Legacy VTK file of the C-alpha trace (Angstrom):
# vtk DataFile Version 3.0
C-alpha trace
ASCII
DATASET POLYDATA
POINTS 174 float
36.147 93.342 140.017
37.899 96.045 138.101
37.977 96.911 134.521
42.204 95.929 134.291
41.208 92.774 136.223
38.326 91.254 134.236
41.239 92.362 130.393
43.846 90.403 132.419
41.825 86.953 133.304
41.391 83.587 131.627
38.741 81.023 132.726
40.135 77.577 132.199
37.464 74.850 131.992
38.900 71.271 133.195
36.409 68.168 133.216
35.777 67.017 136.751
38.290 63.911 136.077
40.353 62.284 133.413
41.817 65.774 132.338
45.309 66.544 130.407
47.643 67.289 132.950
50.242 68.516 130.628
47.917 70.430 128.454
46.783 72.244 131.661
50.266 72.927 133.256
51.880 74.214 130.121
48.720 76.564 129.188
48.346 78.225 132.876
52.393 78.194 133.677
52.097 80.364 130.875
49.324 82.839 131.084
50.805 83.000 134.305
54.148 84.020 133.172
52.320 86.160 131.097
50.788 88.215 133.886
46.764 86.879 133.327
45.311 85.432 136.274
43.628 81.811 135.960
40.335 80.795 136.875
39.741 77.527 136.987
35.592 76.123 135.992
34.197 73.305 136.071
30.614 71.275 136.914
32.800 68.994 140.187
31.821 70.509 143.362
35.409 70.206 144.818
38.154 69.759 142.557
38.821 68.087 139.572
40.894 65.054 138.672
43.213 64.573 136.363
44.728 61.389 134.093
47.506 60.581 136.255
45.696 61.798 139.457
46.724 65.718 139.801
44.127 67.386 141.977
43.531 70.922 140.449
40.902 72.790 142.832
38.010 75.239 140.798
37.297 78.499 141.677
33.820 78.806 139.818
31.043 76.654 138.721
30.071 76.467 135.327
27.016 77.686 136.082
27.939 80.270 137.834
30.432 81.773 135.275
30.058 85.318 133.948
31.508 85.891 130.591
31.757 89.446 131.759
34.668 89.009 134.382
36.824 87.224 131.463
39.102 87.954 128.615
38.923 84.503 127.033
38.006 80.753 127.851
40.248 77.742 127.207
38.739 74.420 127.297
41.697 71.736 128.500
41.331 68.404 126.756
41.802 64.610 127.831
39.487 61.820 127.937
37.216 63.312 130.469
36.124 65.849 127.836
34.028 63.166 126.062
31.560 63.849 129.260
31.236 67.398 127.879
30.876 67.186 124.446
27.236 67.753 124.618
26.652 69.855 127.766
23.799 72.248 127.455
25.116 74.015 129.956
28.986 74.378 128.484
27.315 75.394 125.228
25.359 78.150 126.951
28.459 79.364 128.657
30.438 79.349 125.793
28.105 81.177 123.310
28.047 83.373 125.622
31.845 83.983 125.123
31.284 83.903 121.665
28.416 86.036 120.770
30.343 88.526 123.050
33.647 88.170 120.748
35.927 87.235 123.709
38.816 84.848 122.722
38.139 80.763 123.183
41.125 78.114 122.911
40.008 74.292 123.044
43.263 71.414 122.559
42.841 68.026 122.380
39.287 67.134 122.354
37.978 69.552 123.471
37.356 71.026 120.266
34.589 68.940 119.147
32.610 70.692 122.282
33.263 73.882 119.636
31.576 72.137 116.735
28.532 70.511 118.487
27.855 74.184 120.427
27.732 75.194 116.762
30.468 77.972 117.323
33.171 76.593 114.948
31.483 77.095 111.304
33.989 75.880 108.953
37.287 74.608 110.131
39.382 73.385 112.656
41.853 71.179 114.419
41.664 68.615 117.268
43.212 65.417 118.620
43.782 63.184 115.305
42.267 59.978 116.568
38.426 61.899 117.072
38.984 64.188 113.801
35.985 62.130 112.374
33.874 63.515 115.206
34.233 67.296 113.973
33.755 65.931 110.268
30.671 64.769 111.268
29.392 68.074 112.596
30.602 69.682 108.779
34.239 70.910 110.056
36.646 70.617 107.644
39.267 68.997 109.827
42.680 70.741 109.497
45.539 68.350 109.880
47.672 71.031 111.941
48.832 71.500 115.450
47.471 74.647 115.643
44.178 76.147 113.688
43.004 79.870 114.130
39.454 80.658 112.658
38.065 83.999 113.886
38.832 84.018 117.530
38.278 80.847 118.123
42.142 79.045 118.444
42.122 74.922 118.230
44.650 72.437 118.854
45.783 68.945 118.325
47.717 67.793 121.417
49.552 68.268 124.619
52.876 68.656 122.019
50.948 72.125 120.537
50.392 73.704 123.919
53.119 76.045 123.831
51.944 76.889 119.905
47.635 77.136 121.575
48.873 79.243 124.567
51.044 81.705 122.270
48.520 82.229 119.701
45.404 82.438 122.088
47.208 85.165 124.126
48.176 87.019 120.638
43.810 86.585 119.813
43.247 88.303 123.449
45.191 90.726 122.867
43.872 92.218 119.051
LINES 1 175
174 0 1 2 3 4 5 6 7 8 9 10 11 12 13 14 15 16 17 18 19 20 21 22 23 24 25 26 27 28 29 30 31 32 33 34 35 36 37 38 39 40 41 42 43 44 45 46 47 48 49 50 51 52 53 54 55 56 57 58 59 60 61 62 63 64 65 66 67 68 69 70 71 72 73 74 75 76 77 78 79 80 81 82 83 84 85 86 87 88 89 90 91 92 93 94 95 96 97 98 99 100 101 102 103 104 105 106 107 108 109 110 111 112 113 114 115 116 117 118 119 120 121 122 123 124 125 126 127 128 129 130 131 132 133 134 135 136 137 138 139 140 141 142 143 144 145 146 147 148 149 150 151 152 153 154 155 156 157 158 159 160 161 162 163 164 165 166 167 168 169 170 171 172 173
């Protein structure tokens, strides 16, 4: 991979099942329009299946992710995200992105993964119905659509997807 390719590549993590299709479509389309290459990571062996049956083929297995190949990483939400809140392999991948000062984004239920991995230090937002999960991790829940803490951007729900991806892109370019 040449250096420009790495700067313009974003990794999107999708749960193997029940990811939020609306979030995925808005975010991936905006990244592509902004001239970023997107790569899908998952622990699914073949395709990830959205909450309404949409199928997305993954490009890289979670265990094979190399942070140095990407400018940043986005975790898509949806009810399937709960299965990854305590996933040690995903936590390890995220820590490598974090330790190397890469931009990280999480939307809907996905910010809880960042909290449980110890990457969010003080404040974040997430899907309102799961704010107690953030608070259990010692995080001060912010009842706003998008919240930024250092190089981490968190968002509440599909309605905040556009603001989320715009904020993520601005952090990538800093």
